[in-house]
C-alpha positions as CSV (number, residue, x, y, z in Angstrom):
1,M,-106.0,7.9,0.6
2,E,-104.2,5.2,-1.7
3,V,-103.0,2.3,0.0
4,A,-99.2,3.2,-0.2
5,D,-99.8,6.5,1.1
6,F,-101.9,5.1,3.8
7,M,-99.0,2.7,4.8
8,I,-96.5,5.7,4.8
9,H,-98.6,7.7,7.1
10,I,-98.7,5.1,9.7
11,K,-95.0,4.2,9.3
12,E,-94.5,7.7,10.4
13,M,-96.9,7.7,13.5
14,N,-95.9,7.6,17.0
15,L,-96.7,4.6,19.1
16,F,-99.7,7.4,20.8
17,E,-101.1,7.8,17.5
18,K,-101.1,4.5,16.6
19,M,-102.3,3.1,19.9
20,Q,-105.6,5.8,19.9
21,L,-106.1,5.0,16.3
22,I,-107.1,1.0,16.9
23,T,-108.5,2.0,20.2
24,N,-111.2,3.7,18.4
25,E,-111.3,1.1,15.5
26,I,-112.1,-1.1,18.1
27,G,-114.7,0.3,19.9
28,V,-117.0,-2.6,21.9
29,V,-116.4,-5.8,22.6
30,E,-118.9,-7.9,23.2
31,K,-119.5,-10.8,26.0
32,G,-119.4,-13.8,23.9
33,L,-118.7,-16.8,26.7
34,Q,-120.7,-18.0,29.4
35,V,-119.4,-19.2,32.7
36,R,-121.3,-21.6,34.6
37,V,-121.3,-21.1,38.5
38,T,-123.8,-23.6,39.4
39,D,-126.4,-25.6,37.8
40,K,-128.8,-22.9,37.8
41,S,-126.8,-19.7,37.8
42,S,-124.3,-18.2,34.9
43,Y,-122.4,-14.8,33.8
44,K,-121.2,-13.7,30.6
45,A,-117.8,-13.2,30.0
46,V,-115.5,-11.8,27.3
47,S,-113.1,-14.2,26.5
48,E,-109.2,-14.1,25.4
49,R,-110.2,-15.1,22.2
50,D,-112.8,-12.6,21.9
51,V,-110.2,-10.2,22.7
52,L,-107.3,-11.6,20.4
53,D,-109.8,-11.5,17.6
54,A,-110.6,-7.7,17.9
55,V,-107.3,-7.1,18.4
56,K,-104.8,-8.6,16.4
57,P,-105.9,-7.8,12.8
58,I,-106.2,-3.9,14.2
59,E,-102.7,-4.4,15.6
60,Q,-101.5,-5.6,12.5
61,K,-102.8,-3.0,10.4
62,Y,-101.7,0.2,12.4
63,R,-98.2,-2.1,13.0
64,V,-98.0,-2.4,16.8
65,F,-96.9,-5.5,18.4
66,S,-97.4,-6.1,21.7
67,L,-96.7,-9.1,24.2
68,P,-96.2,-10.0,27.9
69,I,-92.1,-9.2,29.0
70,S,-92.3,-10.2,32.0
71,R,-94.0,-12.1,34.8
72,R,-93.8,-12.8,38.3
73,I,-95.6,-14.5,41.4
74,I,-96.9,-12.4,44.0
75,A,-98.7,-14.7,45.8
76,Q,-99.7,-18.2,46.1
77,D,-101.1,-20.9,48.4
78,V,-102.9,-24.3,48.4
79,L,-106.6,-24.1,50.1
80,E,-107.7,-27.4,51.9
81,K,-111.6,-27.5,51.9
82,V,-113.4,-30.6,54.2
83,S,-116.5,-31.5,53.1
84,E,-118.8,-34.2,54.9
85,Y,-121.8,-36.4,53.7
86,N,-123.4,-39.1,55.0
87,G,-120.9,-39.7,57.4
88,K,-117.5,-39.6,55.2
89,T,-114.9,-36.6,55.2
90,S,-113.4,-35.8,51.8
91,K,-110.7,-33.0,51.4
92,T,-110.9,-30.7,47.9
93,Y,-107.5,-28.8,47.2
94,T,-107.9,-25.6,45.4
95,M,-104.7,-23.9,44.1
96,Y,-104.2,-20.1,43.9
97,M,-101.8,-17.8,42.4
98,R,-101.6,-14.6,41.5
99,I,-99.3,-13.0,39.0
100,E,-98.1,-9.4,38.5
101,T,-97.3,-9.0,34.3
102,T,-95.6,-6.1,32.4
103,Y,-97.2,-6.2,28.7
104,R,-95.6,-4.4,26.0
105,F,-96.7,-2.6,23.5
106,Y,-93.9,-1.8,20.3
107,N,-94.1,0.2,17.4
108,I,-92.8,-1.8,14.5
109,D,-91.6,1.3,12.3
110,K,-89.5,2.5,15.3
111,P,-88.9,-0.5,17.5
112,D,-87.4,1.5,20.7
113,E,-90.8,2.8,21.1
114,Y,-93.0,1.1,23.7
115,I,-94.8,1.5,26.1
116,D,-95.4,-0.9,28.8
117,T,-97.9,-1.4,31.2
118,I,-98.1,-3.7,34.4
119,T,-101.5,-5.7,35.5
120,Y,-102.4,-8.3,37.9
121,A,-104.5,-11.6,37.7
122,D,-105.8,-14.0,40.1
123,G,-105.9,-17.9,39.1
124,I,-107.8,-20.2,41.1
125,D,-107.8,-24.0,39.8
126,T,-108.3,-27.6,41.4
127,G,-105.4,-28.5,39.1
128,D,-102.6,-27.6,37.8
129,K,-104.3,-24.7,35.8
130,A,-103.8,-21.9,38.3
131,S,-100.8,-20.2,36.6
132,G,-102.2,-20.5,33.0
133,K,-105.3,-19.0,34.0
134,A,-103.7,-16.1,35.7
135,M,-101.5,-15.5,32.8
136,T,-104.3,-15.4,30.2
137,Y,-106.3,-13.1,31.9
138,A,-103.6,-10.9,33.2
139,D,-102.9,-10.6,29.1
140,K,-106.3,-9.7,28.1
141,Y,-106.7,-6.8,30.5
142,A,-103.8,-5.9,29.7
143,L,-105.3,-5.8,25.7
144,M,-108.5,-5.1,27.3
145,K,-107.2,-1.8,29.5
146,A,-104.4,-0.2,27.1
147,Y,-107.0,0.0,24.2
148,K,-109.6,1.2,26.4
149,I,-112.2,-2.1,25.1
150,S,-115.7,-2.0,26.7
151,T,-118.1,-4.5,27.0
152,G,-120.7,-2.8,27.8
153,D,-121.2,-2.7,31.4
154,D,-119.2,-2.0,34.4
155,P,-117.9,-5.8,36.0
156,D,-117.7,-4.4,39.8
157,K,-121.7,-5.0,39.3
158,E,-120.6,-9.3,39.3
159,A,-119.9,-10.3,42.9
160,S,-117.1,-12.6,42.8
161,I,-117.9,-16.4,42.7
162,D,-114.4,-16.6,44.3
163,T,-115.4,-15.3,48.3
164,D,-113.4,-18.1,49.6
165,I,-110.1,-16.7,48.1
166,E,-111.0,-13.2,48.7
167,Q,-111.8,-13.7,52.5
168,K,-108.7,-16.0,53.1
169,Y,-106.6,-12.5,51.0
170,Q,-108.2,-9.7,52.4
171,S,-106.1,-10.2,55.6
172,V,-102.4,-10.8,53.6
173,K,-100.3,-7.5,53.5
174,A,-99.1,-5.9,50.5
175,T,-95.6,-6.9,49.9
176,P,-92.7,-4.4,50.3
177,E,-92.8,-4.0,46.1
178,Q,-95.9,-3.0,46.0
179,I,-95.7,-0.2,48.8
180,Q,-93.1,1.3,46.9
181,K,-95.3,1.4,43.6
182,V,-98.2,2.3,45.7
183,K,-96.0,5.3,47.1
184,K,-94.7,6.7,43.3
185,L,-98.5,6.6,42.4
186,V,-100.5,8.3,45.2
187,R,-100.1,11.5,45.4
188,D,-102.8,12.0,48.0
189,T,-101.7,9.6,50.6
190,Q,-104.1,10.5,53.3
191,A,-107.2,10.8,51.5
192,M,-106.0,6.6,50.3
193,L,-105.3,5.8,53.8
194,D,-109.0,7.3,55.1
195,H,-110.6,5.6,52.4
196,Y,-109.3,2.2,53.4
197,N,-109.6,2.8,57.0
198,I,-106.0,2.1,57.9
199,S,-103.3,4.2,59.6
200,K,-100.6,3.8,57.6
201,I,-100.0,2.5,53.8
202,E,-97.8,-0.4,55.4
203,D,-101.3,-1.8,56.1
204,L,-102.7,-1.5,52.7
205,T,-103.5,-5.4,51.8
206,L,-101.6,-7.7,48.9
207,M,-105.6,-6.9,46.8
208,Q,-105.9,-3.1,47.9
209,A,-102.4,-2.2,46.3
210,S,-103.1,-4.5,43.4
211,D,-106.4,-2.6,42.7
212,I,-104.3,0.5,43.5
213,I,-102.0,-0.1,40.9
214,A,-104.0,-1.6,38.3
215,K,-106.5,1.6,38.3
216,K,-103.3,4.0,38.7
217,G,-100.9,2.8,37.1
218,G,-99.3,4.7,34.7
219,S,-97.7,3.8,31.1
220,N,-93.7,4.2,30.7
221,G,-91.9,3.8,27.4
């Protein structure tokens, strides 16, 4: 197919067709980031740069433009950790933030045609970078989930390094907005209640509701 004909063909596609071709062409993004946990342990991860480098040229080729259109803080806290060493007590403070991001994919040739996806991400930092980390993770995973990008393994196999944060937020109840979204997304409510061993949907925790919405959240446009 000639270049001119190829461009005409692309411009005639709807957004779903374009995103399907992008998905097929990207395939697998290898983990290029080595994350150090302790002096003796580390793990590999996909960096934002890995994802953007894979996505940007293919989006340009198929004339799709994507960007975050809204962000909302749904949980935040400052956690204090007290340590003792040689009789001295010291305190460290860690900022925790969970952000809901709506990420939009536009058909450049038909700007009124778009698809939204919602992602949730946590940012944890001892300085002022918690919000930046949360935004970076949210954007990265929006692209990875929308284009079904594989990294070659299952992230559930890796234990979280932020166990103190997770334990603290296991008891935080879901927000009213999350509960409403879960009610819209989940058809078999009783099965969900049985799965989480709770008696009513309002007993869902913030993290449980976030996981449900992330897994079952659909697209619209």
